[in-house]
C-alpha positions as CSV (number, residue, x, y, z in Angstrom):
1,M,72.5,112.0,100.9
2,V,76.3,112.5,100.8
3,R,78.9,111.9,98.1
4,A,81.2,109.0,98.4
5,A,83.7,106.9,96.5
6,V,82.1,103.4,96.3
7,L,84.0,100.2,95.4
8,P,81.3,98.2,93.7
9,A,83.3,95.0,93.4
10,V,86.9,93.9,94.0
11,G,89.1,95.1,91.1
12,A,86.3,97.4,89.7
13,P,86.9,101.1,89.3
14,L,85.7,103.4,92.1
15,E,82.3,105.1,91.5
16,I,81.7,108.7,92.8
17,T,78.1,108.6,93.8
18,E,75.5,109.7,96.4
19,I,74.8,107.4,99.3
20,D,72.2,107.4,102.0
21,L,73.5,107.5,105.6
22,P,71.2,106.7,108.4
23,D,71.1,108.8,111.7
24,P,73.5,107.5,114.3
25,G,72.0,104.7,116.5
26,P,73.0,103.8,120.0
27,G,76.8,103.9,120.4
28,Q,77.3,105.5,117.0
29,V,78.6,108.9,115.8
30,R,78.1,110.8,112.6
31,V,81.1,112.7,111.4
32,R,81.5,115.3,108.7
33,L,85.0,114.6,107.1
34,A,87.5,117.4,106.7
35,A,90.1,115.3,105.0
36,A,91.0,111.6,104.3
37,G,94.4,110.3,103.3
38,V,94.8,107.9,100.4
39,C,96.8,104.9,101.8
40,H,98.3,102.0,100.1
41,S,96.0,99.8,102.2
42,D,93.1,101.3,100.3
43,L,94.7,100.2,97.0
44,S,95.3,96.7,98.5
45,L,91.6,96.5,99.4
46,S,90.4,97.7,96.0
47,D,92.6,95.2,94.0
48,G,91.9,92.2,96.3
49,T,95.3,91.9,98.0
50,M,93.4,92.4,101.3
51,R,89.8,91.2,101.5
52,V,86.8,93.5,102.1
53,P,83.0,92.9,101.9
54,V,81.7,94.8,98.8
55,P,80.2,97.0,97.7
56,A,82.1,99.3,100.2
57,V,83.2,102.8,100.8
58,L,86.9,102.7,101.4
59,G,89.1,105.2,103.2
60,H,90.4,104.6,106.7
61,E,92.6,107.6,107.5
62,G,90.5,110.6,108.2
63,A,89.5,113.5,110.5
64,G,86.5,115.6,110.8
65,T,83.8,117.2,113.0
66,V,81.1,115.4,114.9
67,V,77.6,116.1,113.4
68,S,75.4,114.1,115.8
69,V,75.7,111.2,118.3
70,G,73.4,108.4,119.2
71,E,72.4,107.3,122.7
72,D,75.2,106.2,125.1
73,V,77.9,108.3,123.5
74,A,79.5,110.5,126.1
75,H,83.1,111.1,125.1
76,V,82.4,113.3,122.1
77,S,79.6,115.9,121.3
78,P,78.4,117.6,118.1
79,G,81.0,120.1,117.0
80,D,84.0,118.2,118.4
81,A,87.0,117.7,116.1
82,V,87.9,114.0,115.9
83,V,90.3,111.6,114.4
84,L,88.9,108.3,113.0
85,N,90.3,105.1,114.4
86,W,89.9,102.3,111.9
87,A,91.0,99.5,114.3
88,P,89.1,100.0,117.5
89,A,90.0,97.5,120.2
90,C,87.2,95.4,121.7
91,G,88.9,95.2,125.1
92,S,87.9,91.6,125.8
93,C,89.8,89.4,123.4
94,H,93.0,87.5,124.3
95,A,95.3,90.2,122.6
96,C,93.4,93.0,124.3
97,G,93.9,91.1,127.6
98,L,97.6,91.1,127.0
99,G,97.6,94.9,126.4
100,E,98.3,94.3,122.7
101,V,95.3,96.2,121.3
102,W,96.8,96.6,117.9
103,L,96.2,92.9,117.4
104,C,92.6,92.9,118.6
105,A,90.8,89.9,117.1
106,N,87.6,91.8,116.7
107,A,89.0,95.2,115.5
108,L,87.7,94.8,111.9
109,N,84.3,93.2,112.7
110,G,82.5,96.4,111.8
111,A,83.7,96.1,108.1
112,A,81.3,93.2,107.6
113,E,78.2,95.2,108.7
114,V,76.0,97.3,106.5
115,Y,76.3,101.0,107.4
116,A,74.7,102.8,104.5
117,R,72.9,102.3,101.1
118,T,73.2,103.6,97.6
119,A,70.5,105.7,96.0
120,D,68.9,102.5,94.6
121,G,69.0,100.8,98.0
122,T,72.1,98.6,97.6
123,D,73.7,97.8,100.9
124,L,77.1,99.3,101.6
125,H,79.9,98.2,104.0
126,P,82.4,100.5,105.6
127,G,85.8,99.6,104.3
128,L,88.1,99.1,107.4
129,N,85.2,100.3,109.6
130,V,85.2,104.0,109.0
131,A,84.4,104.7,105.3
132,A,86.4,107.9,105.1
133,F,86.2,108.4,101.3
134,A,82.9,110.2,101.8
135,E,81.7,113.7,102.8
136,E,80.2,112.2,106.0
137,T,80.2,108.8,107.7
138,V,78.5,107.0,110.6
139,V,80.8,104.9,112.8
140,K,80.9,103.2,116.2
141,A,81.8,105.5,119.0
142,S,85.0,103.6,119.5
143,C,86.1,104.6,116.1
144,V,86.4,108.3,117.0
145,L,89.1,109.9,119.2
146,P,88.9,113.5,120.3
147,L,91.5,115.6,118.4
148,P,94.0,117.3,120.9
149,E,94.0,121.0,120.7
150,G,96.5,122.9,118.5
151,I,96.3,120.4,115.5
152,P,95.0,121.6,112.2
153,L,91.9,119.5,111.4
154,T,92.9,118.8,107.8
155,D,96.4,117.7,108.7
156,A,95.0,115.6,111.6
157,A,93.7,113.0,109.1
158,L,97.3,111.7,108.8
159,L,97.4,110.8,112.5
160,G,94.7,108.1,111.8
161,C,97.1,105.8,110.0
162,A,100.4,106.9,108.4
163,V,101.8,108.8,111.4
164,L,100.6,106.3,114.1
165,T,102.1,103.5,111.9
166,G,105.4,105.2,111.2
167,Y,105.9,106.6,114.7
168,G,105.0,103.2,116.3
169,A,107.3,101.2,114.0
170,V,110.2,103.3,115.3
171,H,109.3,103.7,118.9
172,H,107.4,100.6,119.8
173,S,108.5,97.8,117.3
174,A,112.0,98.7,116.4
175,R,112.6,100.5,119.7
176,V,115.2,102.9,118.2
177,S,117.4,104.6,120.8
178,P,119.4,107.9,120.4
179,G,122.5,107.4,118.5
180,E,121.4,104.3,116.6
181,T,121.4,104.0,112.8
182,V,118.2,103.4,110.8
183,A,117.2,102.4,107.3
184,V,113.8,103.1,105.9
185,F,112.6,101.2,102.8
186,G,109.9,103.0,100.8
187,V,109.3,106.8,101.0
188,G,105.5,107.0,100.7
189,G,103.3,108.4,103.4
190,V,104.2,105.8,106.0
191,G,107.8,105.9,105.0
192,L,108.0,109.7,105.4
193,A,106.3,109.4,108.8
194,T,108.9,106.8,109.7
195,L,111.8,109.0,108.8
196,Q,110.4,111.8,110.9
197,A,109.9,109.3,113.8
198,A,113.5,108.1,113.5
199,R,114.7,111.7,113.6
200,I,112.6,112.4,116.7
201,A,114.0,109.2,118.3
202,G,117.5,110.7,117.9
203,A,118.9,108.4,115.3
204,S,122.4,109.4,114.3
205,R,122.2,108.2,110.7
206,I,118.9,107.7,108.8
207,V,119.1,106.0,105.3
208,A,116.1,106.3,103.1
209,V,115.7,103.9,100.2
210,D,113.3,104.1,97.3
211,V,113.0,103.4,93.6
212,S,112.3,107.0,92.7
213,P,115.0,109.7,92.5
214,E,112.2,112.3,92.8
215,K,111.7,111.4,96.4
216,E,115.1,112.4,97.7
217,E,114.1,115.9,98.6
218,L,111.0,114.7,100.5
219,A,113.1,112.1,102.3
220,R,115.8,114.5,103.4
221,A,113.3,117.1,104.5
222,A,111.8,114.4,106.8
223,G,115.1,113.5,108.4
224,A,117.1,111.3,106.0
225,T,120.8,111.8,106.2
226,D,121.4,109.6,103.2
227,Y,119.3,108.6,100.2
228,L,119.8,105.5,98.1
229,L,118.1,104.3,95.0
230,A,117.0,100.8,95.4
231,S,119.2,98.3,93.6
232,D,120.8,94.9,93.9
233,T,123.6,96.5,95.8
234,T,121.5,98.4,98.4
235,A,122.5,96.2,101.3
236,R,126.1,96.6,100.5
237,E,125.8,100.3,100.2
238,I,124.1,100.6,103.6
239,R,126.8,98.5,105.2
240,A,129.4,100.8,103.7
241,L,127.6,103.8,105.2
242,T,127.7,102.2,108.7
243,G,131.2,101.0,109.1
244,R,130.5,97.7,107.3
245,Q,128.2,96.7,110.1
246,G,124.7,97.4,108.8
247,V,122.1,99.6,110.6
248,D,120.8,98.9,114.1
249,A,117.2,99.0,112.8
250,A,115.6,98.6,109.3
251,V,112.0,99.4,108.7
252,E,110.4,98.0,105.5
253,C,107.4,100.1,104.4
254,V,106.8,98.4,101.0
255,G,105.5,94.8,101.5
256,R,107.6,93.1,98.9
257,A,109.7,90.0,99.3
258,T,112.8,91.5,97.7
259,T,112.6,94.6,99.9
260,I,112.0,92.7,103.0
261,R,115.0,90.5,102.2
262,T,117.2,93.6,101.5
263,A,116.1,95.2,104.7
264,W,117.1,92.0,106.6
265,D,120.5,92.0,104.8
266,S,121.0,95.7,105.7
267,T,120.6,95.1,109.4
268,R,123.7,94.6,111.6
269,R,124.3,91.4,113.5
270,G,121.9,91.5,116.4
271,G,119.9,94.3,114.9
272,R,116.1,94.6,114.3
273,T,114.2,94.3,111.0
274,T,110.6,95.6,111.2
275,V,108.1,95.0,108.4
276,V,105.4,97.5,108.1
277,G,104.4,97.0,104.4
278,I,101.4,94.8,103.5
279,G,102.3,92.3,100.8
280,G,100.4,89.6,99.0
281,K,100.4,85.9,99.9
282,D,102.6,85.3,96.8
283,Q,105.4,87.4,98.2
284,Q,107.5,84.6,99.7
285,V,110.7,85.5,101.7
286,T,113.3,82.8,102.4
287,F,116.0,82.4,105.0
288,N,118.4,79.6,105.7
289,A,118.8,78.2,109.2
290,L,122.5,79.0,109.5
291,E,122.1,82.7,108.7
292,I,119.3,83.0,111.3
293,F,121.6,81.7,113.9
294,H,124.7,83.5,112.7
295,W,123.3,87.0,112.4
296,G,121.1,86.9,115.5
297,R,118.7,89.4,114.0
298,T,115.1,90.0,115.0
299,L,112.5,90.0,112.2
300,S,109.1,91.3,113.3
301,G,105.8,92.3,111.8
302,C,104.2,95.6,112.8
303,V,100.5,96.1,112.8
304,Y,99.3,99.8,113.1
305,G,102.7,100.7,114.5
306,D,102.0,98.5,117.5
307,C,100.1,101.5,118.8
308,D,97.3,102.1,121.2
309,P,95.8,105.2,119.5
310,A,94.2,106.5,122.7
311,R,97.6,106.4,124.4
312,D,99.7,107.5,121.4
313,L,97.6,110.2,119.8
314,P,98.3,112.8,122.7
315,L,102.0,112.0,122.4
316,L,102.0,112.7,118.7
317,A,100.0,115.9,119.2
318,E,102.6,117.1,121.6
319,H,105.3,116.4,119.0
320,V,103.3,118.4,116.4
321,R,102.8,121.4,118.7
322,A,106.5,121.4,119.6
323,G,107.4,121.5,115.9
324,R,109.2,118.1,116.0
325,L,106.5,116.4,113.8
326,D,105.5,118.1,110.5
327,L,102.2,116.7,109.3
328,A,101.8,119.0,106.3
329,S,105.1,118.0,104.8
330,L,103.9,114.4,104.4
331,V,101.3,115.6,101.9
332,T,102.4,115.8,98.3
333,E,99.0,116.3,96.7
334,H,95.5,117.7,97.7
335,I,92.7,116.1,95.8
336,T,88.9,115.6,95.6
337,L,87.1,112.3,95.7
338,E,87.4,112.2,91.9
339,G,91.2,112.2,92.2
340,I,91.5,109.0,94.2
341,P,91.9,106.6,91.2
342,A,94.8,108.8,89.9
343,A,96.3,108.8,93.4
344,F,96.2,104.9,93.2
345,D,98.0,105.1,89.9
346,T,100.7,107.3,91.4
347,M,101.3,104.8,94.2
348,L,101.5,102.0,91.8
349,A,104.1,104.0,89.9
350,G,106.2,104.4,93.1
351,K,105.8,108.2,93.1
352,G,104.6,110.8,95.6
353,G,104.1,110.9,99.3
354,R,100.6,111.1,100.7
355,A,97.6,112.3,98.6
356,L,95.0,113.9,100.8
357,V,91.4,114.2,99.9
358,V,90.1,117.5,101.2
359,F,86.3,118.0,101.5
């Protein structure tokens, strides 16, 4: 039996309770969690913005140590440090055939399976495949990636979602080149990672936008050269900072219609607007046909940073070892399982960066 944060039903409070994990079967790995990040996607799953089979153990950004492996698992062994991959590519669907593994049609199939049970025998699903809000978890072998050497195990949890997403949004989706200007909307965990990625990419000006004045210090430490409080004049202020042109690339990390529209309006003619934030179906963004023609901008969604974790994790590790990427600075609070509901409240209030559950 291990302790876990269980979502009993959509919209219900999390329950901290003991669950019964089976031994790993063929092609499975049991992992003892060192840490798990509290991501806005977990909040979206708990409140029903994103669908998840329930009851479920949430948490998808984590790292830990392999406890045991089932048959036919060769790439990790007991004692290995690993990062959890919540969206493992199947390798056989249309998207995988195109090399777009971040769009794999079967990546989340595991979330519908039963992976554990509560003490009274109730079936439990692994939220987003990996169920990281627990002391230990059992996952498919494709959900674990060996942690490169030289990365602290606790900090490594952030590589599983926030950092891959932020890095990929800049380098793969927005394709920021040295000397370009960038605006980042939303300075949470993903937003802070995006700011660091823009700095690593060599952006000449990096404008951070958020509703909270308390986040300015965090944003500037991550690489922001300018900090703006979100308002009706944000797009105009960004154009004023960029010779009245607008930024080359805007990355939206909030998932709200007004923020997406502002990011679009802040982008120069011919620039790129990348949407990372996950919004609800009621968040409708409108454009007119003439402006789409006139501005010549590109608007694109971005799933998991358009990343292939197996390819990008070693690159991120090299940035960490070289001191270019600071994982610890993304974390604004260390908590226990019991602190997850309060971390959700903090996110709803637009405060903080990344809360990290440390086991």
